[in-house]
Backbone of each chain as ProteinMPNN parsed JSONL, in Angstrom:
{"seq_chain_A": "MSETILLFAVTAAQVMLAVAMALALGRMIRGPRAQDRVLGLDTLYVNAMLMLLVFGIRTGSTLYFEAALIIAVLGFVATAALAKFLMRGEVIE", "coords_chain_A": {"N_chain_A": [[94.636, 78.95, 74.281], [93.945, 81.104, 76.036], [95.243, 80.026, 78.166], [97.922, 80.126, 77.403], [98.351, 82.905, 77.267], [97.94, 83.591, 79.947], [99.897, 82.057, 81.192], [102.241, 83.252, 80.16], [101.91, 85.874, 81.235], [101.824, 85.444, 84.016], [104.327, 84.296, 84.454], [106.004, 86.384, 83.645], [105.253, 88.32, 85.521], [106.08, 87.106, 87.853], [108.807, 87.003, 87.522], [109.443, 89.728, 87.38], [108.624, 90.536, 89.961], [110.406, 89.02, 91.478], [112.834, 90.205, 90.776], [112.321, 92.687, 91.856], [112.198, 92.062, 94.586], [114.796, 91.26, 94.945], [116.126, 93.697, 94.561], [115.176, 95.212, 96.707], [116.214, 93.665, 98.778], [118.916, 94.046, 98.237], [119.202, 96.789, 98.832], [118.586, 96.616, 101.524], [120.786, 95.205, 102.506], [122.853, 96.937, 101.79], [122.174, 99.421, 102.673], [122.893, 102.609, 104.102], [122.126, 103.466, 106.654], [120.177, 102.694, 109.66], [117.472, 103.201, 109.23], [117.159, 102.928, 106.492], [117.496, 100.196, 106.198], [115.301, 99.249, 107.575], [113.226, 100.261, 105.984], [113.845, 98.875, 103.662], [113.231, 96.246, 104.47], [110.52, 96.562, 104.806], [109.684, 97.091, 102.131], [110.506, 94.669, 101.044], [108.806, 92.755, 102.251], [106.296, 93.551, 101.295], [106.635, 93.053, 98.583], [107.041, 90.307, 98.652], [104.557, 89.504, 99.518], [102.933, 90.219, 97.325], [104.064, 88.5, 95.481], [103.195, 86.027, 96.514], [100.461, 86.273, 96.054], [100.399, 86.266, 93.266], [101.457, 83.718, 92.888], [99.331, 82.244, 93.901], [97.453, 82.656, 91.823], [98.778, 81.275, 89.867], [98.783, 78.582, 90.739], [96.124, 78.195, 91.085], [94.895, 78.025, 93.538], [93.218, 79.126, 96.492], [94.493, 79.183, 98.838], [96.904, 80.463, 99.21], [96.29, 83.073, 99.519], [95.657, 83.491, 102.195], [98.08, 83.236, 103.435], [99.313, 85.447, 102.358], [97.818, 87.475, 103.511], [98.494, 87.157, 106.213], [101.225, 87.778, 106.069], [100.989, 90.491, 105.419], [99.736, 91.598, 107.714], [101.554, 90.911, 109.85], [103.862, 92.101, 108.867], [103.214, 94.826, 108.907], [102.993, 95.263, 111.703], [105.578, 94.624, 112.507], [107.158, 96.55, 111.177], [106.114, 98.923, 112.269], [106.867, 98.546, 114.958], [109.628, 98.542, 114.701], [110.098, 101.118, 113.727], [109.267, 102.556, 115.912], [111.187, 101.744, 117.698], [113.473, 102.849, 116.526], [112.901, 105.501, 116.913], [112.614, 105.938, 119.734], [114.297, 104.222, 121.099], [113.312, 102.156, 122.607], [110.874, 99.577, 122.467], [108.486, 99.027, 123.915], [107.402, 101.12, 126.336]], "CA_chain_A": [[94.979, 80.353, 73.981], [93.964, 81.919, 77.265], [96.233, 79.436, 79.06], [99.216, 80.627, 77.007], [98.454, 84.324, 77.669], [98.097, 83.627, 81.388], [101.227, 81.507, 81.575], [103.241, 84.261, 79.901], [101.765, 87.005, 82.13], [102.181, 85.044, 85.353], [105.78, 84.106, 84.527], [106.633, 87.688, 83.575], [105.018, 89.006, 86.802], [106.881, 86.518, 88.887], [110.224, 87.422, 87.284], [109.558, 91.124, 87.796], [108.538, 90.619, 91.448], [111.635, 88.479, 92.033], [113.861, 91.244, 90.621], [112.01, 93.752, 92.833], [112.614, 91.551, 95.888], [116.288, 91.292, 95.001], [116.569, 95.126, 94.711], [114.886, 95.593, 98.093], [117.201, 92.982, 99.617], [120.176, 94.706, 98.045], [119.228, 98.018, 99.628], [118.596, 96.243, 102.926], [122.13, 94.847, 102.885], [123.758, 98.021, 101.536], [121.648, 100.682, 103.251], [123.928, 103.177, 104.997], [121.697, 103.643, 108.025], [119.207, 101.723, 110.111], [116.138, 103.436, 108.663], [117.143, 102.344, 105.163], [117.305, 98.748, 106.305], [113.88, 98.99, 107.938], [112.397, 100.513, 104.798], [114.12, 97.735, 102.772], [112.472, 95.129, 104.951], [109.111, 96.868, 104.497], [109.492, 96.846, 100.675], [110.685, 93.237, 100.77], [107.616, 91.968, 102.623], [105.208, 93.863, 100.389], [106.908, 92.349, 97.33], [106.807, 88.879, 98.893], [103.108, 89.3, 99.583], [102.434, 90.216, 95.966], [104.504, 87.26, 94.856], [102.297, 84.951, 96.969], [99.171, 86.444, 95.376], [100.627, 85.757, 91.895], [101.597, 82.261, 93.003], [97.983, 81.712, 94.035], [96.867, 82.621, 90.511], [99.448, 80.237, 89.074], [98.356, 77.262, 91.14], [94.638, 78.085, 91.147], [94.452, 77.739, 94.912], [93.018, 80.349, 97.287], [95.178, 79.028, 100.109], [98.037, 81.419, 99.33], [95.776, 84.389, 99.926], [95.706, 83.595, 103.66], [99.502, 83.491, 103.76], [99.623, 86.838, 101.998], [97.196, 88.329, 104.533], [99.31, 87.072, 107.44], [102.439, 88.571, 105.839], [100.656, 91.91, 105.459], [99.485, 92.026, 109.106], [102.763, 90.864, 110.647], [104.818, 93.079, 108.364], [102.893, 96.16, 109.449], [103.331, 95.338, 113.117], [107.049, 94.602, 112.662], [107.736, 97.822, 110.766], [105.743, 99.947, 113.255], [107.688, 98.348, 116.129], [111.029, 98.94, 114.388], [110.148, 102.575, 113.676], [109.171, 103.024, 117.286], [112.487, 101.519, 118.31], [114.454, 103.865, 116.05], [112.569, 106.82, 117.46], [112.706, 106.07, 121.184], [115.301, 103.345, 121.712], [112.625, 101.029, 123.228], [109.599, 99.307, 121.77], [107.404, 99.232, 124.845], [107.944, 101.942, 127.441]], "C_chain_A": [[95.05, 81.177, 75.241], [94.987, 81.339, 78.245], [97.637, 79.974, 78.705], [99.398, 82.06, 77.438], [98.699, 84.395, 79.175], [99.436, 83.13, 81.85], [102.288, 82.529, 81.341], [103.132, 85.389, 80.917], [102.215, 86.621, 83.543], [103.692, 84.899, 85.505], [106.466, 85.467, 84.523], [106.441, 88.421, 84.916], [105.891, 88.426, 87.896], [108.374, 86.898, 88.747], [110.386, 88.835, 87.762], [109.504, 91.274, 89.326], [109.813, 90.007, 92.089], [112.751, 89.48, 91.928], [113.626, 92.359, 91.65], [112.431, 93.333, 94.24], [114.127, 91.594, 96.03], [116.817, 92.73, 95.191], [116.299, 95.581, 96.13], [115.877, 94.908, 99.037], [118.572, 93.61, 99.476], [120.294, 95.994, 98.845], [119.224, 97.685, 101.095], [120.019, 95.865, 103.382], [123.026, 96.062, 102.822], [123.484, 99.239, 102.363], [122.564, 101.351, 104.253], [123.455, 103.288, 106.436], [120.567, 102.712, 108.361], [117.845, 101.95, 109.469], [116.047, 102.9, 107.247], [116.912, 100.861, 105.204], [115.862, 98.427, 106.701], [112.968, 99.198, 106.749], [112.601, 99.396, 103.746], [113.334, 96.522, 103.161], [110.99, 95.336, 104.636], [108.819, 96.594, 103.002], [109.575, 95.352, 100.345], [109.413, 92.45, 101.13], [106.435, 92.297, 101.731], [105.373, 93.086, 99.07], [106.659, 90.849, 97.489], [105.316, 88.559, 98.955], [102.485, 89.312, 98.191], [102.851, 88.958, 95.207], [103.608, 86.074, 95.249], [100.97, 85.055, 96.273], [99.313, 85.906, 93.899], [100.797, 84.24, 91.876], [100.251, 81.573, 93.203], [97.266, 81.646, 92.678], [97.468, 81.504, 89.707], [98.956, 78.852, 89.436], [96.857, 77.105, 91.194], [94.108, 77.798, 92.523], [94.308, 79.035, 95.684], [93.73, 80.273, 98.611], [96.271, 80.047, 100.311], [97.588, 82.764, 99.743], [95.9, 84.574, 101.435], [97.142, 83.89, 104.123], [99.861, 84.917, 103.474], [98.999, 87.792, 103.026], [98.003, 88.33, 105.818], [100.593, 87.9, 107.267], [102.131, 90.057, 105.946], [100.48, 92.382, 106.905], [100.786, 92.011, 109.911], [103.824, 91.849, 110.183], [104.529, 94.458, 108.87], [103.297, 96.269, 110.887], [104.864, 95.4, 113.291], [107.634, 95.945, 112.279], [107.37, 98.924, 111.735], [106.592, 99.788, 114.51], [109.113, 98.819, 115.904], [111.119, 100.455, 114.301], [110.086, 103.175, 115.059], [110.536, 102.825, 118.021], [113.521, 102.514, 117.826], [114.171, 105.209, 116.634], [112.934, 106.944, 118.929], [113.791, 105.213, 121.817], [114.663, 102.177, 122.479], [111.344, 100.806, 122.456], [108.439, 99.542, 122.675], [107.97, 99.947, 126.049], [107.059, 101.793, 128.66]], "O_chain_A": [[96.041, 81.856, 75.51], [95.54, 82.072, 79.066], [98.442, 80.245, 79.597], [100.468, 82.425, 77.926], [99.551, 85.156, 79.635], [100.044, 83.683, 82.766], [103.167, 82.704, 82.185], [104.158, 85.836, 81.428], [102.914, 87.394, 84.197], [104.275, 85.304, 86.511], [107.396, 85.696, 85.296], [107.368, 89.073, 85.395], [106.384, 89.15, 88.762], [109.082, 87.083, 89.737], [111.344, 89.144, 88.471], [110.26, 92.055, 89.903], [110.234, 90.461, 93.153], [113.545, 89.622, 92.858], [114.565, 92.9, 92.233], [112.959, 94.145, 95.0], [114.663, 91.918, 97.089], [117.812, 92.952, 95.881], [117.129, 96.281, 96.709], [116.33, 95.524, 100.002], [119.318, 93.709, 100.45], [121.327, 96.271, 99.455], [119.824, 98.427, 101.873], [120.41, 96.168, 104.509], [123.882, 96.234, 103.69], [124.387, 99.996, 102.719], [122.987, 100.691, 105.202], [124.269, 103.217, 107.357], [120.043, 102.017, 107.49], [117.131, 100.986, 109.19], [114.977, 102.458, 106.826], [116.214, 100.312, 104.351], [115.278, 97.455, 106.221], [112.045, 98.416, 106.521], [111.666, 99.021, 103.038], [112.812, 95.82, 102.295], [110.294, 94.398, 104.249], [107.828, 95.945, 102.665], [108.839, 94.837, 99.504], [109.0, 91.57, 100.375], [105.635, 91.411, 101.431], [104.413, 92.545, 98.52], [106.135, 90.199, 96.585], [104.869, 87.501, 98.511], [101.602, 88.503, 97.904], [102.091, 88.423, 94.4], [103.301, 85.221, 94.416], [100.385, 84.03, 95.924], [98.443, 85.194, 93.397], [100.334, 83.566, 90.955], [100.047, 80.454, 92.733], [96.548, 80.683, 92.411], [96.767, 80.842, 88.942], [98.731, 78.025, 88.553], [96.36, 75.988, 91.336], [92.965, 77.362, 92.662], [95.141, 79.934, 95.571], [93.606, 81.179, 99.435], [96.546, 80.458, 101.439], [98.378, 83.55, 100.266], [96.207, 85.667, 101.909], [97.381, 84.666, 105.048], [100.609, 85.546, 104.224], [99.602, 88.81, 103.368], [98.18, 89.375, 106.445], [101.004, 88.623, 108.174], [102.927, 90.81, 106.506], [101.003, 93.43, 107.287], [101.098, 92.992, 110.587], [104.594, 92.372, 110.989], [105.443, 95.201, 109.227], [103.894, 97.272, 111.279], [105.368, 96.146, 114.13], [108.518, 96.446, 112.973], [108.2, 99.787, 112.019], [107.008, 100.793, 115.088], [109.732, 99.416, 116.785], [112.108, 101.035, 114.749], [110.754, 104.166, 115.355], [110.945, 103.645, 118.843], [114.353, 102.978, 118.605], [115.092, 106.0, 116.841], [113.509, 107.954, 119.335], [114.17, 105.452, 122.964], [115.38, 101.297, 122.956], [110.795, 101.733, 121.861], [107.475, 100.195, 122.274], [108.893, 99.461, 126.703], [107.332, 102.397, 129.698]]}, "seq_chain_B": "MSHAADLPLWAAIPVAAFLILGAGLTLIGSWGFFRLKSFYDRIHAPTLGTSWGTAAIVMASMIFFSVLQSRLVVHEILVGIFVTVTMPVTLMLLGRAALYRDRAEANPDVPAFDSPKGSLAVSGEEEPAAGPDG", "coords_chain_B": {"N_chain_B": [[99.589, 74.937, 84.746], [97.02, 73.973, 84.147], [94.498, 74.352, 85.12], [93.65, 76.733, 84.19], [92.786, 76.463, 81.643], [90.099, 76.42, 80.892], [89.393, 78.995, 81.178], [87.758, 81.838, 79.86], [88.61, 83.842, 76.963], [88.063, 86.558, 77.139], [88.307, 87.058, 79.802], [90.883, 86.326, 80.412], [92.575, 88.147, 79.197], [92.26, 90.777, 80.572], [93.121, 89.879, 83.15], [95.786, 89.145, 82.646], [96.785, 91.617, 81.797], [96.454, 93.218, 84.117], [98.106, 91.829, 85.838], [100.669, 92.201, 84.68], [100.798, 94.975, 84.794], [100.684, 95.528, 87.593], [102.922, 94.099, 88.615], [104.932, 95.303, 87.121], [104.823, 98.0, 88.032], [105.496, 97.602, 90.71], [108.103, 96.704, 90.377], [109.303, 98.969, 89.261], [109.058, 100.739, 91.384], [110.648, 99.459, 93.35], [113.115, 99.553, 92.051], [113.547, 102.297, 91.973], [113.747, 102.681, 94.72], [116.126, 101.412, 95.163], [117.878, 102.967, 93.709], [117.738, 105.778, 94.303], [119.084, 108.735, 95.997], [119.029, 109.999, 98.676], [117.625, 109.234, 101.965], [115.104, 110.388, 102.325], [114.253, 110.762, 99.769], [114.122, 108.132, 98.997], [112.076, 107.047, 100.525], [109.751, 107.561, 99.239], [109.604, 105.964, 96.965], [108.863, 103.078, 97.172], [106.107, 103.221, 97.489], [104.791, 103.104, 95.098], [104.581, 100.359, 94.627], [102.945, 99.708, 96.763], [100.588, 101.009, 96.361], [99.28, 101.142, 93.526], [100.494, 98.828, 92.574], [99.837, 96.759, 94.372], [97.03, 97.048, 94.192], [96.441, 96.421, 91.493], [97.328, 93.745, 91.257], [95.745, 92.49, 93.123], [93.271, 92.996, 91.951], [93.53, 91.539, 89.562], [93.637, 88.987, 90.632], [91.097, 88.826, 91.78], [89.412, 88.952, 89.534], [90.235, 86.652, 88.185], [89.653, 84.439, 89.938], [86.926, 84.817, 90.316], [85.805, 84.456, 87.761], [86.684, 81.876, 87.218], [85.549, 80.267, 89.231], [82.89, 80.823, 88.904], [81.442, 82.494, 90.609], [81.107, 85.284, 92.885], [84.198, 86.279, 93.981], [85.65, 87.942, 96.379], [87.397, 88.132, 98.469], [90.108, 88.808, 98.334], [90.266, 91.51, 98.411], [90.561, 92.291, 100.993], [93.356, 92.191, 101.534], [94.182, 94.309, 99.88], [92.802, 96.544, 101.041], [93.878, 96.479, 103.582], [96.658, 96.896, 103.192], [96.552, 99.413, 101.945], [95.528, 100.981, 103.99], [97.347, 100.687, 106.138], [99.932, 101.34, 105.199], [100.537, 104.171, 104.896], [100.608, 104.898, 107.613], [102.791, 103.385, 108.575], [104.902, 104.503, 106.978], [104.845, 107.16, 107.761], [105.54, 106.972, 110.486], [108.081, 105.892, 110.209], [109.372, 107.899, 108.747], [109.211, 110.087, 110.552], [110.816, 109.027, 112.602], [113.274, 108.819, 111.306], [113.775, 111.471, 110.733], [113.965, 112.504, 113.314], [116.244, 111.124, 114.224], [118.156, 112.153, 112.431], [118.093, 114.849, 113.152], [118.906, 114.731, 115.799], [121.549, 114.063, 115.474], [122.466, 116.424, 114.466], [122.525, 116.754, 111.651], [123.359, 118.474, 108.755], [121.723, 118.374, 106.507], [119.037, 118.292, 107.02], [116.248, 120.287, 108.255], [116.769, 122.116, 111.276], [116.038, 121.764, 114.855], [114.026, 124.261, 115.41], [111.941, 126.803, 116.654], [108.856, 127.601, 115.027], [107.757, 130.461, 112.978], [106.483, 133.349, 114.747], [106.768, 132.526, 117.442], [106.616, 130.868, 120.736], [107.718, 132.683, 122.653], [107.273, 135.263, 121.727], [104.463, 135.445, 121.452], [103.746, 134.916, 124.039], [104.373, 137.253, 125.416], [102.502, 138.983, 124.436], [100.232, 137.969, 125.339], [99.177, 138.673, 128.041], [98.311, 141.302, 127.654], [96.207, 141.045, 125.895], [94.473, 139.696, 127.451], [92.495, 140.935, 129.325], [90.467, 141.726, 127.589], [89.04, 139.498, 126.984]], "CA_chain_B": [[98.475, 75.886, 84.681], [95.951, 73.357, 83.378], [93.205, 74.795, 85.625], [93.28, 77.967, 83.496], [92.473, 76.151, 80.242], [88.724, 76.732, 80.619], [89.113, 80.414, 81.38], [87.457, 82.459, 78.573], [89.655, 84.805, 76.565], [87.749, 87.928, 77.598], [88.765, 87.231, 81.208], [92.323, 86.108, 80.476], [93.336, 89.353, 78.78], [92.432, 91.714, 81.669], [93.93, 89.302, 84.207], [97.184, 89.263, 82.248], [97.154, 93.04, 81.795], [96.592, 93.693, 85.468], [99.282, 91.227, 86.457], [101.861, 92.884, 84.173], [100.81, 96.37, 85.333], [101.049, 95.547, 89.009], [104.304, 93.668, 88.834], [105.816, 96.329, 86.557], [104.877, 99.152, 88.936], [106.27, 97.208, 91.86], [109.506, 96.662, 89.976], [109.775, 100.381, 89.125], [109.189, 101.272, 92.752], [111.822, 98.883, 94.015], [114.273, 100.067, 91.339], [113.758, 103.639, 92.516], [114.205, 102.554, 96.103], [117.553, 101.044, 95.111], [118.744, 103.957, 92.994], [117.701, 107.179, 94.754], [120.279, 109.046, 96.792], [118.868, 110.207, 100.135], [116.517, 108.433, 102.536], [113.834, 111.077, 102.144], [113.803, 110.473, 98.392], [113.839, 106.704, 98.855], [110.856, 106.645, 101.219], [108.609, 107.685, 98.35], [109.572, 105.043, 95.821], [108.11, 101.813, 97.299], [104.646, 103.411, 97.529], [104.243, 102.607, 93.816], [104.188, 98.991, 94.806], [101.873, 99.492, 97.75], [99.295, 101.561, 95.935], [98.711, 100.479, 92.335], [101.034, 97.489, 92.414], [98.942, 95.873, 95.133], [95.638, 97.098, 93.717], [96.302, 95.745, 90.215], [97.45, 92.313, 91.401], [94.523, 92.044, 93.828], [92.152, 93.023, 90.955], [93.712, 90.38, 88.684], [93.26, 87.771, 91.366], [89.658, 88.819, 91.96], [88.762, 88.606, 88.223], [90.585, 85.271, 87.846], [88.914, 83.448, 90.715], [85.505, 85.015, 90.117], [85.407, 83.801, 86.486], [86.982, 80.47, 87.257], [84.592, 79.562, 90.129], [81.519, 81.227, 88.525], [80.768, 83.241, 91.675], [81.891, 86.478, 93.205], [85.238, 86.017, 94.995], [86.216, 89.27, 96.625], [88.135, 88.214, 99.722], [91.417, 89.39, 98.124], [90.214, 92.929, 98.645], [91.048, 92.499, 102.33], [94.775, 92.541, 101.431], [94.27, 95.64, 99.298], [92.381, 97.524, 102.006], [94.822, 96.497, 104.719], [97.916, 97.544, 102.763], [96.277, 100.834, 101.681], [95.303, 101.714, 105.248], [98.488, 100.676, 107.071], [101.247, 101.785, 104.673], [100.839, 105.584, 105.283], [100.98, 104.938, 109.025], [104.169, 102.909, 108.646], [105.867, 105.409, 106.394], [104.934, 108.393, 108.583], [106.296, 106.626, 111.669], [109.478, 105.739, 109.844], [109.889, 109.226, 108.387], [109.44, 110.877, 111.759], [111.942, 108.453, 113.34], [114.485, 109.152, 110.582], [114.013, 112.899, 110.918], [114.411, 112.671, 114.675], [117.622, 110.672, 114.325], [119.017, 113.098, 111.738], [118.197, 116.098, 113.916], [119.685, 114.506, 117.012], [122.955, 114.103, 115.058], [122.718, 117.753, 113.873], [122.821, 116.577, 110.273], [123.007, 119.747, 108.061], [120.788, 118.227, 105.367], [117.625, 118.384, 107.436], [116.006, 121.48, 109.073], [117.072, 121.883, 112.678], [114.964, 122.013, 115.816], [113.837, 125.629, 115.794], [110.506, 127.1, 116.735], [108.38, 128.277, 113.816], [107.553, 131.89, 113.08], [105.463, 133.677, 115.757], [107.019, 131.437, 118.398], [105.947, 131.013, 122.014], [108.211, 133.808, 123.41], [106.62, 136.525, 121.291], [103.043, 135.431, 121.768], [103.616, 134.918, 125.488], [104.423, 138.604, 125.898], [101.304, 139.691, 124.069], [99.085, 137.307, 125.931], [98.516, 139.384, 129.161], [97.647, 142.507, 127.168], [94.951, 140.671, 125.261], [93.699, 138.962, 128.419], [91.322, 141.605, 129.886], [89.362, 141.852, 126.62], [88.212, 138.254, 127.0]], "C_chain_B": [[97.282, 75.327, 83.98], [94.589, 73.81, 83.89], [92.732, 76.041, 84.878], [92.85, 77.727, 82.056], [91.03, 76.536, 79.9], [88.39, 78.184, 80.962], [88.862, 81.067, 80.03], [88.52, 83.539, 78.261], [89.375, 86.221, 77.051], [88.125, 88.161, 79.036], [90.296, 87.11, 81.272], [93.098, 87.363, 80.145], [93.392, 90.407, 79.92], [93.234, 91.196, 82.846], [95.4, 89.445, 83.899], [97.641, 90.729, 82.288], [97.349, 93.597, 83.191], [97.815, 93.085, 86.14], [100.563, 91.959, 85.997], [101.971, 94.294, 84.723], [101.264, 96.423, 86.765], [102.483, 95.175, 89.279], [105.279, 94.696, 88.255], [105.925, 97.546, 87.437], [105.672, 98.817, 90.171], [107.769, 97.183, 91.559], [110.071, 98.068, 89.835], [109.973, 100.994, 90.484], [110.403, 100.735, 93.477], [113.136, 99.369, 93.357], [114.596, 101.48, 91.812], [114.28, 103.614, 93.919], [115.67, 102.171, 96.122], [118.402, 102.175, 94.631], [118.827, 105.304, 93.663], [118.735, 107.454, 95.852], [119.981, 109.16, 98.309], [117.653, 109.419, 100.634], [115.19, 109.079, 102.281], [113.34, 111.009, 100.712], [113.315, 108.988, 98.322], [112.514, 106.294, 99.482], [109.612, 106.752, 100.31], [108.446, 106.562, 97.348], [108.732, 103.793, 96.023], [106.59, 102.014, 97.357], [103.989, 103.127, 96.172], [103.736, 101.195, 93.969], [103.048, 98.808, 95.783], [100.567, 100.158, 97.363], [98.765, 100.804, 94.712], [99.32, 99.099, 92.071], [100.151, 96.464, 93.093], [97.532, 95.865, 94.539], [95.475, 96.318, 92.411], [96.401, 94.23, 90.378], [96.238, 91.746, 92.133], [93.337, 92.011, 92.844], [92.296, 91.84, 89.981], [93.275, 89.117, 89.356], [91.726, 87.636, 91.542], [88.94, 88.397, 90.668], [88.996, 87.111, 87.935], [89.717, 84.264, 88.601], [87.421, 83.612, 90.574], [85.053, 84.3, 88.847], [85.624, 82.295, 86.583], [85.981, 79.693, 88.119], [83.173, 79.956, 89.857], [80.761, 81.826, 89.704], [81.664, 84.387, 92.067], [82.919, 86.173, 94.288], [85.916, 87.334, 95.227], [87.051, 89.289, 97.901], [89.538, 88.77, 99.576], [91.44, 90.892, 98.458], [90.635, 93.269, 100.087], [92.524, 92.878, 102.344], [94.939, 93.961, 100.935], [93.924, 96.728, 100.339], [93.424, 97.63, 103.131], [96.12, 97.209, 104.365], [97.684, 99.059, 102.561], [96.132, 101.616, 103.01], [96.566, 101.79, 106.095], [99.783, 101.288, 106.525], [101.495, 103.254, 104.962], [101.248, 105.692, 106.739], [102.42, 104.481, 109.243], [105.167, 103.925, 108.173], [105.973, 106.708, 107.187], [105.737, 108.146, 109.858], [107.77, 106.563, 111.333], [110.12, 107.082, 109.464], [110.169, 110.085, 109.561], [110.625, 110.349, 112.551], [113.249, 108.863, 112.663], [114.819, 110.629, 110.774], [114.542, 113.188, 112.321], [115.894, 112.272, 114.862], [118.566, 111.632, 113.638], [119.188, 114.405, 112.543], [119.02, 115.907, 115.186], [121.185, 114.451, 116.712], [123.368, 115.461, 114.534], [123.198, 117.62, 112.418], [122.419, 117.867, 109.518], [122.026, 119.593, 106.926], [119.352, 118.33, 105.779], [117.459, 119.683, 108.252], [116.188, 121.181, 110.567], [115.831, 122.084, 113.538], [114.873, 123.519, 116.037], [112.337, 125.912, 115.796], [110.046, 127.845, 115.514], [108.124, 129.732, 114.101], [106.403, 132.225, 114.054], [105.582, 132.669, 116.894], [106.463, 131.828, 119.762], [106.406, 132.243, 122.8], [107.488, 135.098, 123.041], [105.13, 136.534, 121.694], [102.79, 135.424, 123.278], [103.618, 136.36, 126.04], [103.112, 139.4, 125.563], [100.057, 139.128, 124.718], [98.427, 138.097, 127.081], [97.77, 140.646, 128.681], [96.307, 142.195, 126.564], [94.0, 140.014, 126.241], [92.451, 139.652, 128.892], [90.161, 141.745, 128.916], [88.458, 140.636, 126.72], [87.659, 138.09, 128.422]], "O_chain_B": [[96.573, 76.058, 83.287], [93.601, 73.672, 83.169], [91.548, 76.376, 84.922], [92.579, 78.679, 81.324], [90.747, 76.933, 78.77], [87.217, 78.551, 81.024], [89.667, 80.883, 79.116], [89.205, 84.055, 79.143], [90.293, 86.988, 77.339], [88.256, 89.305, 79.471], [90.925, 87.745, 82.118], [94.149, 87.626, 80.729], [94.482, 90.896, 80.215], [93.954, 91.962, 83.486], [96.187, 89.819, 84.768], [98.739, 91.036, 82.752], [98.286, 94.356, 83.438], [98.488, 93.752, 86.926], [101.424, 92.292, 86.812], [103.055, 94.763, 85.071], [102.11, 97.238, 87.134], [103.179, 95.827, 90.056], [106.339, 94.934, 88.834], [107.019, 98.09, 87.588], [106.447, 99.646, 90.649], [108.589, 97.589, 92.382], [111.201, 98.326, 90.248], [110.956, 101.698, 90.713], [111.111, 101.485, 94.149], [114.139, 99.568, 94.042], [115.758, 101.825, 92.026], [115.144, 104.409, 94.289], [116.393, 102.578, 97.031], [119.533, 102.343, 95.087], [119.88, 105.94, 93.613], [119.196, 106.542, 96.538], [120.618, 108.486, 99.118], [116.79, 109.0, 99.863], [114.212, 108.372, 102.035], [112.148, 111.177, 100.457], [112.299, 108.656, 97.71], [111.891, 105.325, 99.048], [108.579, 106.133, 100.565], [107.337, 106.234, 96.926], [107.946, 103.452, 95.139], [105.853, 101.031, 97.278], [102.776, 102.933, 96.098], [102.64, 100.852, 93.526], [102.266, 97.866, 95.659], [99.536, 99.894, 97.981], [97.906, 99.932, 94.842], [98.696, 98.28, 91.395], [99.765, 95.452, 92.507], [96.915, 94.809, 94.4], [94.474, 95.623, 92.235], [95.66, 93.493, 89.728], [95.76, 90.659, 91.809], [92.505, 91.106, 92.902], [91.301, 91.212, 89.618], [92.624, 88.268, 88.748], [91.151, 86.55, 91.47], [87.998, 87.604, 90.694], [88.089, 86.401, 87.502], [89.125, 83.363, 88.007], [86.693, 82.627, 90.701], [84.031, 83.615, 88.852], [84.813, 81.522, 86.072], [85.607, 78.573, 87.769], [82.282, 79.453, 90.541], [79.542, 81.675, 89.784], [82.82, 84.468, 91.652], [82.542, 85.84, 95.412], [86.674, 87.806, 94.381], [87.388, 90.371, 98.382], [90.133, 89.175, 100.574], [92.493, 91.462, 98.747], [91.02, 94.404, 100.368], [92.919, 93.784, 103.078], [95.726, 94.733, 101.481], [94.659, 97.703, 100.495], [93.791, 98.723, 103.561], [96.623, 98.023, 105.139], [98.514, 99.878, 102.957], [96.565, 102.764, 103.118], [96.842, 102.823, 106.705], [100.64, 101.709, 107.302], [102.641, 103.584, 105.269], [102.13, 106.479, 107.08], [103.173, 105.101, 109.992], [106.158, 104.2, 108.849], [107.05, 107.295, 107.282], [106.523, 108.998, 110.273], [108.61, 107.099, 112.056], [111.266, 107.357, 109.818], [111.204, 110.748, 109.625], [111.376, 111.14, 113.122], [114.218, 109.213, 113.337], [115.98, 110.999, 110.953], [115.445, 114.005, 112.501], [116.669, 112.952, 115.535], [119.646, 111.919, 114.154], [120.275, 114.979, 112.602], [119.746, 116.81, 115.602], [122.003, 114.754, 117.581], [124.534, 115.64, 114.182], [124.149, 118.284, 112.005], [121.274, 118.307, 109.623], [121.53, 120.598, 106.416], [118.493, 118.451, 104.905], [118.419, 120.137, 108.875], [115.802, 120.115, 111.048], [114.766, 122.492, 113.076], [115.649, 124.021, 116.851], [111.575, 125.324, 115.028], [110.798, 128.671, 114.996], [108.237, 130.207, 115.231], [105.45, 131.453, 114.164], [104.597, 132.029, 117.263], [105.926, 132.919, 119.952], [105.61, 132.816, 123.543], [107.138, 135.909, 123.899], [104.626, 137.529, 122.215], [101.741, 135.876, 123.737], [102.935, 136.644, 127.025], [102.7, 140.313, 126.278], [98.979, 139.719, 124.66], [97.2, 138.188, 127.1], [96.731, 141.008, 129.233], [95.365, 142.977, 126.695], [92.835, 139.79, 125.911], [91.392, 139.025, 128.876], [89.009, 141.867, 129.333], [87.243, 140.744, 126.557], [86.938, 137.131, 128.697]]}, "name": "protein", "num_of_chains": 2, "seq": "MSETILLFAVTAAQVMLAVAMALALGRMIRGPRAQDRVLGLDTLYVNAMLMLLVFGIRTGSTLYFEAALIIAVLGFVATAALAKFLMRGEVIEMSHAADLPLWAAIPVAAFLILGAGLTLIGSWGFFRLKSFYDRIHAPTLGTSWGTAAIVMASMIFFSVLQSRLVVHEILVGIFVTVTMPVTLMLLGRAALYRDRAEANPDVPAFDSPKGSLAVSGEEEPAAGPDG"}
């Protein structure tokens, strides 16, 4: 019984997160300006990180948590560097 | 999902509810990010996914592994704390960069570079008169 409930919830969550990733990717491709694309990349990595956490629940392994943590750290650094580049034209001055 | 067969029902229901809540909020946020018109509207939408979307999925994961392994598993909260702390920094940097770019192009949709009320020129003239008092 609990297995059925969890299977339904995990599958529904994965489908919703996949649609959310597709929407972020669509805005990243379509976005009229550079800041829209950077924000699309930001949304995309957060959604991918949540997808990995849900995947960890599905497989019962805590290994995916570490991948999610690395995505969170690297995504923050990447978006901060891209925002700095949009602002100043250089990343390191 | 055979590892979840021995999960009791009282734990499976909150895990499922938190998963659906978090994924649904993330989907709403991304949908808004896709649909809204201007960049300054769009920058607000994905924060649904980074606040309660992340928090609910992290909470579901914590409940699931804590009940399954019969011990307290709270390392997922690192992801939640990290996203909560860093996302405002990211969005403020990005918002300032976008505003700077729009102002540099003299875009009429954003307020221009002008000094606020009581600007430096006015206060600079009154400064020497107030000087001897101090």
